[in-house]
C-alpha positions, 0 to 999 in steps of 0.5 A: 465400535465396529473394531471393539465389538469384532475383537469382543466377539472373538474373545468370546468363541473361546471363553469358558473353552479350556484350550481356548484359542487352540481350537481355532486351529484344530479344524483346520490342521487337521483338515490339511493333514487329512488331504495332505495324506489322500492326495500326496501319499495316496494319489500322488497328485502333483501340482502345476508348479515344477518342485512345489510340494502338493501341501505348499501348493494346497495352502494358499488355496485353502487359507482364504477358503478357511475364512469365507467359509467361516465368515458366511456361516458366522454372518448367516448366524449373527442376528439371532446370536446378537438379538439383544442389538437387533431389538434396540432401535439406536443400534445400526444392525447394518453393522452386525455382520461387518462385526462377525466378519471382523471377528473371522478376519481376526482368525484370518490374520493369524493363518496368514501369519502362520502361512508364512512361516510354513512358507519361510521353514520349508525353504520359499524365499520371501517375495514382494508379491505376498503382500499382495494377499492383503488385497485378496483377503480385502476382496473375499471380506468384501464377497463373504459379506455381500452373500452374508447379509443376504443368507443373515437377512433369510435366516431370521424368516427361514431358519433352514437357511443355516443348513442351506448354507452349510451345504452350499458351503461344502459344494462350494469348496469342490467347485473351486480349484481348491484341493486339485488342479484346474488342468486336469479337467480343462486339459481334455474339455477346454470349455470348462474353464469359463465355468471354473472362472465364473465362481468368484472364488476362483479369483481369490484362490489363484490370487493367494497362490500368484502371491505366494508361489508364482510372483504374480500381480492381481493386474496381470489377470485384468479380465478376471480382475473386472469379472470378480468386482463387477460380480461381487458388487452385483452380489454385495448389492442385492445381499445389503438390498434385502438386509435393509428391506427386511429389517424394519421386520427382524426384531419381531421375528426375533 
């Protein structure tokens, strides 16, 4: 049921649109092109990996962020979007965030295929570690779902939550080293390195680049892996706890 509803949600996004699924790629592609012109052509940014063009280094970092950003925003509004299901006593409302996240996962899978194609066309030989992006995609899925449970529940009673989430995600994109290398700051200020790693998104972004560019496995970052899953478990538990606590009041407000 979850798989069918996720596929239906994916199709519904583009229903009635002339260009349909094309719009799914327009904004991300434009975003990548903007950063390419600004950082590679304008600022002459040099990635930390020798011989890797900036745009090739950027893509594995920004693709998971597109997924996290879209998933959290989608889940935040999912109870209002599916209010007719929320009002049905027999429907397990806890599945709605999972359905929305599953729909975003379909989009993410398309971007992964594009990312692999860009790397191959760009002359980079496939590595066995490329398969590891499945693990990091799952990590991003769980993290986004945990945050989404919290924001979706609060958004029912406090509609400004949608705007707050949007603003926080804008900050979040810059707090994670997606467009820039954290060494730009930690070289002169070593105390800043732990601050970067406090952000769970850091683990996912670094993991995608490990998988696609350097060939490192996730168990080579044992402390980061332990911290990420501990922090994610706490976030998920708090988000789901608040969601289930407020669930009996959803139908009354919606």
